VOGUGU-257792 format. One record per atom (N, C-alpha, C, CB): residue number from 1; atom name; x negated, y, z. Coordinates in steps of 0.05 Angstrom, whole numbers, plus 5000, padded with zeros to 4 digits. Glycine has a CB too. Example, Ala and Ser with C-alpha at 12.3 -4.5 7.8 and 13.67 -1.06 7.14 Angstrom:
<rs>
R  1  N  4736  4886  5156
R  1  CA  4754  4910  5156
R  1  C  4736  4934  5156
R  1  CB  4774  4911  5181
R  2  N  4743  4955  5142
R  2  CA  4727  4979  5143
R  2  C  4742  5001  5157
R  2  CB  4718  4988  5114
</rs>
This chain:
<rs>
R  1  N  2681  7474  8523
R  1  CA  2668  7482  8499
R  1  C  2687  7486  8476
R  1  CB  2646  7462  8492
R  2  N  2708  7468  8476
R  2  CA  2728  7471  8454
R  2  C  2743  7497  8457
R  2  CB  2747  7447  8456
R  3  N  2748  7506  8481
R  3  CA  2762  7531  8485
R  3  C  2746  7554  8475
R  3  CB  2768  7535  8515
R  4  N  2720  7554  8480
R  4  CA  2702  7575  8470
R  4  C  2701  7575  8440
R  4  CB  2674  7573  8482
R  5  N  2700  7551  8428
R  5  CA  2700  7548  8399
R  5  C  2726  7560  8388
R  5  CB  2697  7519  8391
R  6  N  2749  7553  8400
R  6  CA  2775  7562  8391
R  6  C  2777  7593  8392
R  6  CB  2798  7550  8407
R  7  N  2766  7604  8414
R  7  CA  2768  7633  8418
R  7  C  2749  7649  8399
R  7  CB  2761  7640  8446
R  8  N  2728  7636  8390
R  8  CA  2708  7650  8374
R  8  C  2707  7640  8345
R  8  CB  2681  7648  8386
R  9  N  2726  7624  8337
R  9  CA  2726  7612  8310
R  9  C  2726  7633  8288
R  9  CB  2749  7593  8307
R  10  N  2736  7656  8293
R  10  CA  2737  7677  8272
R  10  C  2711  7691  8269
R  10  CB  2759  7697  8279
R  11  N  2692  7687  8287
R  11  CA  2665  7699  8285
R  11  C  2646  7677  8275
R  11  CB  2655  7711  8313
R  12  N  2638  7679  8250
R  12  CA  2624  7656  8237
R  12  C  2599  7647  8252
R  12  CB  2616  7664  8209
R  13  N  2583  7666  8262
R  13  CA  2558  7658  8275
R  13  C  2564  7643  8301
R  13  CB  2540  7683  8281
R  14  N  2582  7653  8317
R  14  CA  2589  7640  8342
R  14  C  2603  7613  8337
R  14  CB  2608  7658  8359
R  15  N  2620  7612  8317
R  15  CA  2633  7587  8310
R  15  C  2612  7566  8302
R  15  CB  2653  7591  8286
R  16  N  2592  7574  8287
R  16  CA  2571  7555  8279
R  16  C  2555  7546  8304
R  16  CB  2552  7569  8259
R  17  N  2549  7564  8322
R  17  CA  2534  7557  8346
R  17  C  2550  7536  8363
R  17  CB  2528  7582  8363
R  18  N  2576  7542  8367
R  18  CA  2592  7523  8383
R  18  C  2596  7497  8369
R  18  CB  2620  7536  8388
R  19  N  2598  7497  8343
R  19  CA  2601  7472  8328
R  19  C  2577  7455  8330
R  19  CB  2606  7478  8298
R  20  N  2553  7467  8328
R  20  CA  2528  7452  8332
R  20  C  2526  7441  8360
R  20  CB  2504  7469  8325
R  21  N  2533  7458  8380
R  21  CA  2531  7450  8408
R  21  C  2550  7427  8414
R  21  CB  2537  7473  8427
R  22  N  2574  7428  8403
R  22  CA  2593  7406  8407
R  22  C  2583  7380  8395
R  22  CB  2621  7414  8396
R  23  N  2572  7382  8371
R  23  CA  2561  7358  8358
R  23  C  2538  7346  8374
R  23  CB  2552  7365  8330
R  24  N  2521  7364  8384
R  24  CA  2498  7354  8400
R  24  C  2508  7340  8425
R  24  CB  2480  7378  8408
R  25  N  2526  7353  8440
R  25  CA  2535  7340  8465
R  25  C  2552  7316  8460
R  25  CB  2551  7361  8481
R  26  N  2567  7315  8439
R  26  CA  2583  7292  8433
R  26  C  2566  7268  8427
R  26  CB  2602  7297  8409
R  27  N  2545  7272  8410
R  27  CA  2527  7249  8403
R  27  C  2508  7242  8426
R  27  CB  2511  7255  8378
R  28  N  2502  7261  8443
R  28  CA  2484  7256  8466
R  28  C  2497  7238  8486
R  28  CB  2476  7282  8479
R  29  N  2524  7237  8487
R  29  CA  2537  7220  8507
R  29  C  2540  7191  8498
R  29  CB  2565  7231  8513
R  30  N  2537  7186  8472
R  30  CA  2542  7159  8462
R  30  C  2524  7137  8474
R  30  CB  2539  7159  8432
R  31  N  2497  7142  8476
R  31  CA  2480  7121  8488
R  31  C  2488  7114  8517
R  31  CB  2451  7129  8486
R  32  N  2494  7135  8532
R  32  CA  2502  7130  8560
R  32  C  2528  7115  8562
R  32  CB  2504  7156  8575
R  33  N  2547  7122  8545
R  33  CA  2572  7108  8545
R  33  C  2568  7079  8537
R  33  CB  2592  7121  8526
R  34  N  2552  7074  8516
R  34  CA  2547  7047  8507
R  34  C  2534  7030  8528
R  34  CB  2530  7048  8482
R  35  N  2514  7042  8543
R  35  CA  2501  7027  8564
R  35  C  2520  7020  8587
R  35  CB  2477  7043  8575
R  36  N  2537  7039  8593
R  36  CA  2557  7035  8615
R  36  C  2576  7012  8607
R  36  CB  2573  7061  8621
R  37  N  2585  7013  8582
R  37  CA  2603  6992  8572
R  37  C  2589  6964  8573
R  37  CB  2613  6998  8544
R  38  N  2564  6964  8566
R  38  CA  2549  6939  8565
R  38  C  2545  6927  8593
R  38  CB  2522  6943  8552
R  39  N  2546  6943  8614
R  39  CA  2544  6933  8641
R  39  C  2568  6914  8648
R  39  CB  2543  6956  8661
R  40  N  2590  6919  8635
R  40  CA  2614  6903  8640
R  40  C  2618  6881  8619
R  40  CB  2638  6921  8641
R  41  N  2599  6878  8601
R  41  CA  2603  6859  8578
R  41  C  2602  6830  8586
R  41  CB  2581  6864  8558
R  42  N  2588  6823  8607
R  42  CA  2586  6795  8615
R  42  C  2574  6778  8592
R  42  CB  2613  6784  8623
R  43  N  2589  6758  8584
R  43  CA  2580  6739  8564
R  43  C  2588  6747  8536
R  43  CB  2590  6711  8570
R  44  N  2600  6771  8532
R  44  CA  2609  6779  8506
R  44  C  2600  6807  8498
R  44  CB  2640  6778  8505
R  45  N  2573  6811  8497
R  45  CA  2563  6838  8491
R  45  C  2571  6848  8463
R  45  CB  2534  6839  8494
R  46  N  2571  6829  8444
R  46  CA  2578  6837  8416
R  46  C  2607  6846  8414
R  46  CB  2573  6814  8397
R  47  N  2625  6831  8428
R  47  CA  2653  6838  8428
R  47  C  2658  6865  8441
R  47  CB  2669  6816  8442
R  48  N  2645  6870  8464
R  48  CA  2648  6895  8478
R  48  C  2637  6918  8462
R  48  CB  2635  6893  8506
R  49  N  2614  6914  8450
R  49  CA  2602  6935  8433
R  49  C  2620  6942  8410
R  49  CB  2574  6927  8424
R  50  N  2631  6922  8397
R  50  CA  2649  6926  8374
R  50  C  2675  6941  8383
R  50  CB  2656  6900  8361
R  51  N  2685  6933  8406
R  51  CA  2709  6947  8417
R  51  C  2703  6976  8423
R  51  CB  2720  6932  8442
R  52  N  2679  6981  8434
R  52  CA  2672  7009  8440
R  52  C  2670  7026  8415
R  52  CB  2645  7009  8455
R  53  N  2658  7016  8394
R  53  CA  2656  7030  8369
R  53  C  2684  7033  8356
R  53  CB  2637  7016  8349
R  54  N  2701  7013  8359
R  54  CA  2728  7015  8349
R  54  C  2743  7037  8363
R  54  CB  2743  6988  8352
R  55  N  2739  7040  8389
R  55  CA  2752  7061  8404
R  55  C  2743  7088  8394
R  55  CB  2746  7058  8435
R  56  N  2718  7091  8388
R  56  CA  2708  7117  8376
R  56  C  2723  7122  8350
R  56  CB  2678  7116  8372
R  57  N  2725  7102  8333
R  57  CA  2739  7105  8307
R  57  C  2768  7111  8310
R  57  CB  2735  7080  8291
R  58  N  2781  7099  8330
R  58  CA  2809  7106  8335
R  58  C  2812  7135  8344
R  58  CB  2821  7087  8357
R  59  N  2793  7144  8361
R  59  CA  2793  7172  8369
R  59  C  2789  7191  8345
R  59  CB  2770  7177  8389
R  60  N  2772  7184  8327
R  60  CA  2768  7200  8303
R  60  C  2793  7201  8286
R  60  CB  2745  7189  8286
R  61  N  2806  7178  8283
R  61  CA  2831  7177  8266
R  61  C  2853  7193  8280
R  61  CB  2839  7148  8262
R  62  N  2857  7189  8306
R  62  CA  2878  7204  8320
R  62  C  2873  7234  8319
R  62  CB  2881  7193  8349
R  63  N  2847  7241  8323
R  63  CA  2840  7270  8321
R  63  C  2846  7282  8294
R  63  CB  2811  7274  8328
R  64  N  2840  7268  8273
R  64  CA  2846  7278  8246
R  64  C  2876  7280  8242
R  64  CB  2833  7260  8225
R  65  N  2890  7260  8251
R  65  CA  2919  7260  8248
R  65  C  2932  7283  8264
R  65  CB  2931  7233  8257
R  66  N  2922  7287  8289
R  66  CA  2933  7308  8306
R  66  C  2927  7335  8293
R  66  CB  2920  7306  8334
R  67  N  2904  7339  8282
R  67  CA  2897  7364  8268
R  67  C  2915  7369  8244
R  67  CB  2868  7364  8260
R  68  N  2921  7347  8230
R  68  CA  2939  7350  8207
R  68  C  2967  7356  8215
R  68  CB  2938  7324  8191
R  69  N  2976  7345  8237
R  69  CA  3003  7351  8247
R  69  C  3005  7381  8254
R  69  CB  3009  7334  8272
R  70  N  2984  7392  8267
R  70  CA  2984  7420  8274
R  70  C  2986  7438  8250
R  70  CB  2959  7427  8290
R  71  N  2971  7431  8229
R  71  CA  2972  7447  8204
R  71  C  2998  7443  8191
R  71  CB  2948  7439  8185
R  72  N  3008  7418  8190
R  72  CA  3033  7412  8177
R  72  C  3058  7425  8188
R  72  CB  3037  7383  8177
R  73  N  3058  7430  8214
R  73  CA  3081  7443  8226
R  73  C  3078  7473  8227
R  73  CB  3085  7433  8254
R  74  N  3057  7483  8214
R  74  CA  3054  7512  8211
R  74  C  3039  7527  8233
R  74  CB  3081  7523  8209
R  75  N  3024  7513  8249
R  75  CA  3009  7527  8270
R  75  C  2983  7539  8259
R  75  CB  3002  7507  8292
R  76  N  2976  7535  8235
R  76  CA  2953  7548  8223
R  76  C  2929  7530  8222
R  76  CB  2946  7573  8237
R  77  N  2908  7540  8207
R  77  CA  2884  7524  8203
R  77  C  2866  7523  8228
R  77  CB  2869  7534  8180
R  78  N  2870  7539  8247
R  78  CA  2855  7538  8272
R  78  C  2867  7519  8293
R  78  CB  2851  7566  8284
R  79  N  2891  7510  8288
R  79  CA  2905  7493  8307
R  79  C  2890  7466  8313
R  79  CB  2933  7487  8297
R  80  N  2876  7454  8293
R  80  CA  2862  7430  8300
R  80  C  2841  7434  8322
R  80  CB  2848  7418  8275
R  81  N  2830  7458  8324
R  81  CA  2810  7463  8345
R  81  C  2823  7461  8372
R  81  CB  2798  7491  8341
R  82  N  2846  7474  8375
R  82  CA  2860  7473  8401
R  82  C  2871  7445  8406
R  82  CB  2882  7494  8402
R  83  N  2882  7433  8386
R  83  CA  2893  7406  8390
R  83  C  2871  7386  8395
R  83  CB  2910  7398  8365
R  84  N  2847  7391  8385
R  84  CA  2825  7373  8389
R  84  C  2817  7371  8418
R  84  CB  2801  7383  8373
R  85  N  2824  7391  8434
R  85  CA  2818  7390  8463
R  85  C  2836  7370  8477
R  85  CB  2821  7418  8475
R  86  N  2858  7361  8465
R  86  CA  2876  7343  8477
R  86  C  2863  7315  8481
R  86  CB  2902  7340  8460
R  87  N  2847  7306  8462
R  87  CA  2835  7279  8464
R  87  C  2815  7278  8487
R  87  CB  2822  7272  8438
R  88  N  2796  7297  8489
R  88  CA  2778  7295  8512
R  88  C  2792  7298  8539
R  88  CB  2756  7317  8510
R  89  N  2813  7314  8539
R  89  CA  2829  7317  8564
R  89  C  2842  7290  8571
R  89  CB  2850  7339  8561
R  90  N  2852  7276  8551
R  90  CA  2864  7250  8555
R  90  C  2843  7230  8565
R  90  CB  2878  7239  8530
R  91  N  2819  7231  8553
R  91  CA  2797  7214  8562
R  91  C  2789  7219  8591
R  91  CB  2773  7217  8544
R  92  N  2788  7245  8598
R  92  CA  2782  7252  8626
R  92  C  2803  7241  8645
R  92  CB  2779  7282  8629
R  93  N  2828  7243  8637
R  93  CA  2850  7232  8653
R  93  C  2847  7202  8657
R  93  CB  2877  7238  8640
R  94  N  2840  7188  8636
R  94  CA  2836  7159  8638
R  94  C  2812  7153  8657
R  94  CB  2830  7146  8610
R  95  N  2790  7168  8655
R  95  CA  2767  7165  8672
R  95  C  2775  7169  8701
R  95  CB  2745  7184  8664
R  96  N  2790  7190  8707
R  96  CA  2798  7196  8734
R  96  C  2816  7174  8745
R  96  CB  2812  7223  8736
R  97  N  2834  7164  8729
R  97  CA  2851  7142  8737
R  97  C  2835  7116  8742
R  97  CB  2873  7136  8716
R  98  N  2815  7111  8726
R  98  CA  2798  7088  8729
R  98  C  2782  7090  8755
R  98  CB  2779  7084  8706
R  99  N  2772  7113  8761
R  99  CA  2757  7117  8786
R  99  C  2775  7113  8810
R  99  CB  2744  7145  8787
R  100  N  2799  7124  8808
R  100  CA  2819  7121  8830
R  100  C  2826  7092  8834
R  100  CB  2844  7138  8824
R  101  N  2830  7078  8812
R  101  CA  2837  7050  8813
R  101  C  2814  7034  8825
R  101  CB  2844  7039  8786
R  102  N  2789  7040  8818
R  102  CA  2766  7025  8828
R  102  C  2762  7030  8857
R  102  CB  2741  7033  8813
R  103  N  2768  7054  8866
R  103  CA  2765  7060  8895
R  103  C  2786  7046  8912
R  103  CB  2766  7090  8900
R  104  N  2810  7042  8900
R  104  CA  2832  7029  8915
R  104  C  2829  6999  8916
R  104  CB  2859  7036  8902
R  105  N  2822  6988  8893
R  105  CA  2821  6959  8890
R  105  C  2796  6946  8901
R  105  CB  2824  6951  8861
R  106  N  2798  6921  8904
R  106  CA  2775  6905  8913
R  106  C  2773  6880  8896
R  106  CB  2777  6898  8943
R  107  N  2749  6872  8890
R  107  CA  2745  6847  8875
R  107  C  2745  6825  8896
R  107  CB  2719  6848  8858
R  108  N  2765  6808  8895
R  108  CA  2768  6787  8916
R  108  C  2743  6769  8917
R  108  CB  2792  6771  8912
R  109  N  2730  6764  8895
R  109  CA  2708  6745  8894
R  109  C  2682  6757  8904
R  109  CB  2704  6735  8867
R  110  N  2679  6783  8904
R  110  CA  2653  6795  8910
R  110  C  2652  6804  8939
R  110  CB  2648  6818  8892
R  111  N  2674  6808  8952
R  111  CA  2674  6818  8979
R  111  C  2669  6848  8980
R  111  CB  2653  6804  8995
R  112  N  2668  6861  8957
R  112  CA  2663  6890  8956
R  112  C  2689  6904  8950
R  112  CB  2642  6896  8935
R  113  N  2691  6928  8960
R  113  CA  2713  6946  8953
R  113  C  2708  6958  8926
R  113  CB  2717  6968  8974
R  114  N  2728  6970  8915
R  114  CA  2726  6982  8888
R  114  C  2705  7004  8887
R  114  CB  2752  6993  8880
R  115  N  2703  7020  8909
R  115  CA  2684  7042  8908
R  115  C  2655  7032  8906
R  115  CB  2687  7060  8933
R  116  N  2649  7011  8921
R  116  CA  2622  7000  8919
R  116  C  2616  6989  8891
R  116  CB  2618  6978  8940
R  117  N  2636  6976  8879
R  117  CA  2631  6966  8852
R  117  C  2628  6988  8832
R  117  CB  2655  6948  8843
R  118  N  2644  7010  8836
R  118  CA  2641  7033  8818
R  118  C  2614  7046  8820
R  118  CB  2663  7054  8824
R  119  N  2605  7049  8845
R  119  CA  2578  7062  8849
R  119  C  2556  7044  8838
R  119  CB  2574  7068  8878
R  120  N  2558  7018  8841
R  120  CA  2538  7000  8831
R  120  C  2537  7001  8800
R  120  CB  2543  6972  8840
R  121  N  2560  7005  8787
R  121  CA  2562  7004  8759
R  121  C  2554  7030  8745
R  121  CB  2589  6997  8750
R  122  N  2551  7051  8761
R  122  CA  2544  7077  8749
R  122  C  2515  7077  8740
R  122  CB  2549  7100  8769
R  123  N  2510  7089  8717
R  123  CA  2483  7090  8707
R  123  C  2466  7109  8725
R  123  CB  2482  7100  8678
R  124  N  2441  7105  8726
R  124  CA  2423  7122  8741
R  124  C  2424  7150  8731
R  124  CB  2394  7111  8741
R  125  N  2428  7169  8749
R  125  CA  2429  7197  8741
R  125  C  2456  7207  8732
R  125  CB  2410  7202  8719
R  126  N  2476  7189  8731
R  126  CA  2502  7199  8722
R  126  C  2517  7209  8746
R  126  CB  2518  7177  8708
R  127  N  2538  7224  8741
R  127  CA  2554  7236  8763
R  127  C  2578  7220  8768
R  127  CB  2561  7266  8756
R  128  N  2576  7198  8782
R  128  CA  2598  7181  8788
R  128  C  2605  7185  8818
R  128  CB  2592  7151  8782
R  129  N  2625  7201  8823
R  129  CA  2633  7206  8851
R  129  C  2660  7197  8856
R  129  CB  2630  7236  8857
</rs>
């Protein structure tokens, strides 16, 4: 979606449509992410919830900084759009590494392999493969 936004940013109507769509999808994922994080909270749900929100804030700050760097080095005012795609790509990489790690590892105390634990922890209806 970021790529489409970057390609159509010069067309005001399309830029507005993509901007609204990105906002909708970004906020629509938050409850699911929060519920997934809470599954691993154990005895510290407040701590885990606070850490999750802090991670969102770090992402916002890094995104703003990255956009400023793009403008500052002369890539233009549309560069934050393209550079903004770096953060979700990094998040996807972390997710893929976590899935790979969960499939390889095993929790010695549970008798389950990582894949079984990963599948058990996935929210209903989510695409955890």
